[in-house]
N, C-alpha and C positions, 0 to 999 in steps of 0.2 A: 745327794745321799749316795753312799758308797755302794758299789755293786761287786758281786763275786761270781764265780763260774756257775753256769746253769746246773741244776740237779741232773744227774746222769739218766739217760734214757735206757731202759732195760729191755727194749724190744717192743713189739706190738702190744697194745693195751690189754691187760687181763681183767680190768674192772672199769665200771663207770659208776658215778654217783648221781642220784636224782634228788631234786628238791622241788617242792610245790607250796603254794599258799595254803593257809588254814582252810579247812572245809567250812563253808557258810551255809546256813539254812534259815529260812524265815518261818517261824510258827504261824499257824493260821491266824489271819487278821492282825498280824503284827508287822510293823515296819522296822523292827530291831532284829538284826541278825544274831544268831547264836553260832559261835565259832568253835570248831573242834580242832585241837592241835594235831599236827602231823609232823612226824620226824623225817629227816632225810634218810636215804637208804643207799646201801652198797649193792651192786649187781655184778654178776658174771658178764664180762664183755662179749663172750661168745654165745651164751644161751639166753641172756637177759634174766636169769634166775635171781631171786632175792637171796642175798647172803647175810645181811645184817642191817638193823636199824642203827642210825648214828645217834648217840646220846646228845642231849642238849645241855648247854651250860646253865648254871643257876640264873634265874631271871628271864631266860628265853623260853617262851611258851611253845613255839612251833617253828617249823621250817618256813623260810620264805622262798621265792622262786629263783633268786640269784645265787650262782655258785661259780667257782673257777678252779682250775687245776694247774699244777706245775708239770713240767715235761716228764717227770719220773713215774707218773701214774700212781703215786702213793700219797701225794700231798695235796690237800684241798682246803679252800676257804669257802665258807657258806655264810649266807645272811640269815638272821633269825628274827622272828617277830616277838616283841615283848608285850604286845597287847594293843587294843584299839587306841589310836591317837598317841601311840608311844613310839620311841625311837627304835629303829632297826639296829641290831648289833651284829658284828662279824665275829666268826670264830674259826680257828684252824683245827684240822683233823688229819692225822696220818693213818695210813692203812698198813697193816702187817702183811707178810707174804701170803697169808691165806685170806686176805681181804678184811679181816676184823679191824674195826676202827679203834683208834686211841681215844682217851678222854679228850673232850673239846677244850681248847684254850682260847679264851676271849681276847680279841685284839684290844690292847689298852689305849687309853687316851680319848675314847669316844663315849665314856660313861654318861656325860651330861650333854653330848652333842645331839642336836635334833636331826639325826640322819633319817631321811625319808626312805621309802621303799627303793628308790633309785631305778636306773635304767640298765646299767651294765656294771660288770665286775671283772677284774683281771688280776691274776697272781703273777708276780715277777718270776722269771725263769729260775732264780736262785731261792725262791720262796721266802724272801725277806721283806717284800713290800707289796702292798695292795693298792690297786687303782680302782676307783669307783666313780660313777657319774650320777649326779643328783640334780633335780631341778631347783632353781632359785626363783626369787620374785622377779618374773619377767625374763629369766634367762636360764643359764646352765652353768654347772660347776663340775670340774674334774679334780679329784683329790688323790694324792699319793700319801699313804700312811705307812710308817715303819712298824712291822708287826711286833717287834720287841719293845721299842721305846714309846710307840704311839705318836712320835713326831709326825707332823703333817704339813704338806704344802698344797695350796689350791691354785688352780687356774680357772678363771670365770669369764663369762661374757653376758652382756645384757641383750644380745641379739636373740631373736626368736629362733630357737633351734632345739633339737633333741639328739643327744648322743645315744645311739642304740647299741653300740658294741665297742669294746676296747681290746687291744692286744699288745703285749710287750714285745719289743725286739729282743733277740737272743742275748745281746750285750747289755740289756737293761737300761739303755740310755735314751730310748725313744718309745713312744706309744702310738700305735695306729688306732684311728677312731673313725667310726661311721657317723657322720652328722647328717641327719635327715634334711633334705632340701639343699645341701651343699656338696656332699660327696664323701670320699675317703681321703683322710689326711694323716699326716704324721706330726705328732707333737714332740719337739726336742726338749727333753728334760734338763739339758745342760744350759739352756738359756735362762737368763735372770729375770725375765718378765713374769707377769701373772695374768696376761691377757690371753685367753684361750685361742681365739681366732688369730691374733697377731703372731703367736708362737707356733701355729700349725701350718705346715706346708701342704697344699692340696696336691694329691697324687692322681685321683680319679674324680673329676667333677661329676655331680649327679645329673642324669639326663631325665629325671622324673620317673619314667617307667622303663623297665620293671624296677620295683623298689629295691634298694640295697638292704642287706640283712646283716650278716656277720663278716668279720675280718680276722685274719691270723697271719703271722709271719711264717715263711719257710724256715727250716732249721738253720740255714746258713745266713739268714737275714737279708738276702738280696731281693726277695720278692714278697708280695702279699697275695694270699689266697682270700677271695671274697665271694659272696653270693649276690647275684642280681636276679631277682625273681627266684626261679628254681634252678638256675644255672650256677655252676661253680667255675670261677675264672681265676687266672693268675696274671699279675701285672708287676713289672719291676718297681722296686721302691723308688729308684731314681727317675722313673717315668721314661718318656721317649719312645715307648713301644705301645702298640695296641694290645689290649687284654687278650689272653688266649683261653678258650673254653677247655676246661679239664673234664667236666662231667655235666650231664643234664639229667636231673632226677625227676622222677614221675611221682606226683602226689595226687590224692583224690581231689575232686572239685571243691570240697569244703575246707581244704587246707589254706593256711595263710598265704598271701601273695608273696611274702618275703620268707626266706629260709634262714633259721637260726641254727648254727652248727658249732661244734668244737673240734679242733684239730689235735691229733695225738702228737707225742713228742718226736716221733720219727718223721712227721710231716706227710705220711702216706695215707693215713686212715682218718676219715672224717665221720663224725657222728651227729645225727639229728634225730629228733623225736616228732612223731605225729600221733596224737591220741596216746594209746598205751602200747605203742610199738617203737622200737629203736631201729635205726637204719645206719648201717656201716658202709661207707663208700670207699672203695679202693681207688685212689687218684692215679695209680699207675695204669691199671687196666680198665677203669671206669665201671667195674662191677659193683652191685649193691646187694647186701645181705640184710635181711630183716628178721627180727625175733621179737616176741611179745615181752613186755616189761611186767615182771611179777613184783607187785608193789609191797607185799607184806601187809602191814596194818592198813585198813581202809582201802584195800586193793580196788583199783579202777574207779574209785569214787572221785568226783570233782573233775577239774580240768587236768589235762595231761601235764606231766612234770617237765621241768628243764633238766638237762643232763650234761655232764662233763666227764672227760677222761684224760 
């Protein structure tokens, strides 16, 4: 698939978007859950203030927890829940200069595809293609779909594994992935094969503990930023060097052992969420700033959201 130049970076992020699963409750003496739809939301990146709820496309009942951003801090793709035992759909949203969201545009070509909740989502730097990871019978699949035409290509494996994060290279020709139990690898999209593991070059083998979490490319494409436990590290894409620690974040004892983050378009600021607070890490000086997330509707109900900028 063709690639074009990445969307321009306009400076430090002004907004972040949150998404979460539908709220579920079980009535007394009932084993059947009642689900309450929840829309994704736009927030001020500095204060965490709620700015706007993102409208949902026809047929999509609620937000799901997966979302991805382009480097311009204005273009996002989110996953949407269409109902119990129903496919997940993807839709694209653009933010205006004041953070107000556009009407959502559904990604075509997946109307009858049984896309499950999935593990990871990534938007290409030029915002023309979407990568997502989903489980298959006994294995794993990574799909690349064109947001305009709906054309798709799949890489799959029957090996027992789980892809927990994806990240596009700046030139749009490779995807970095975190494969639990194997490590961090790079999938070359120019290869003609369809075997996920055969077409993936291992950059950082897994050592078991601490668990790997997220991965992102530096803006120049020469290195990968990733999390191992609550440490943020950098390693050259070509390998040959030991990883270098950029930051060590401090989280409460009840936090997950792995850290999920999103890197902004400048490559300097990293965002992660714990409960209903967002944490902004400056990878240049190592400082961390935290603000509460004001959720708008159903504020602070249910599990904490995922976020991207």
